[in-house]
N, C-alpha and C positions, 0 to 999 in steps of 0.2 A: 901522557906522550903519547899511547896508545890509542889515542882518537885523532891526533895529528898525525901519526905515522898510517893508520886509515885513512884518514881525509886525503892524505899529501895522495896516496896510494890511489886512493877511487878519485881526485881528479886527473890524475895524469893520463891512466885510461879511460878516462870518459874525453875529459877533451882531448887524449891523439885516434880513437873512438873520430872525433865529432870535425875532427878537421881532416884524415883525411875519407873520411866520406866525403868533407867540400870538394877534398879534394879529385878521388874519382868522378863524382858527377860534375865537374866540374870539363873535369878531363873527354869521357863524354859528349857534354856541351858542346866542347875544344872538335872533337874526332867527327861531329854532324856535320861540321860545320867545315873545312877542313875538308868532307870531302866533298861535300856541295861547293864550291868553289874551283875543284882539283877538279871535278864530273859532275855539271850539273846535272845535265840531262841522262847520267849513269844510273845512278840515286833506286836503293831498292824500292820498293813499293813502299816501302810498311818498317822506312832507315827513323823517320821519328819517334815514328811508336815504338818501334820499340829504342830508340835513345831514350822516350820520356818515361817510358815504365821503368829502365834501368836505374834514372834519373829519382822517379821517382821510390825504389829500393833503397838505393845509396842518401837520398832525405828522410826516408824513414829509421834505417839504418843509424843514421849522426843525428837522429832525435834522439831515443833508443840510450844510444852516448854520453847523450845531456843529463839526461836524472844522473846517474853516478856521478856527474863534474860538481855536477850544485849541490850532491850532497858531499862530497868529498870538500865546494871550498864550501859549506858548514858550520863542519866539523872545525876545520882548520884554525877558521875566525871562531868559531866557540872558543876550540884551546887557547890560544890567543887572552883573549879576552876575559876568560874564567885561569887562566895563568896572574895578571895584568893587576885583578880585585884584591 
């Protein structure tokens, strides 16, 4: 029971972190394109570089969230299989 609860906790925290970072990275990309569509010549010089840096940061944090999610899924699956045996 403890392994299942720990697994659910890790899977939910890791999944929430990964999904949140994906949404933030896509929001950054959407903001870049929205700015380019509204005023193509009024973009700052480093707008693309700043957006790519922010997206890489979000991708790195999201990748760190995948690790506890995978561990949690294996803990939950292991607890179900050991219970049925």
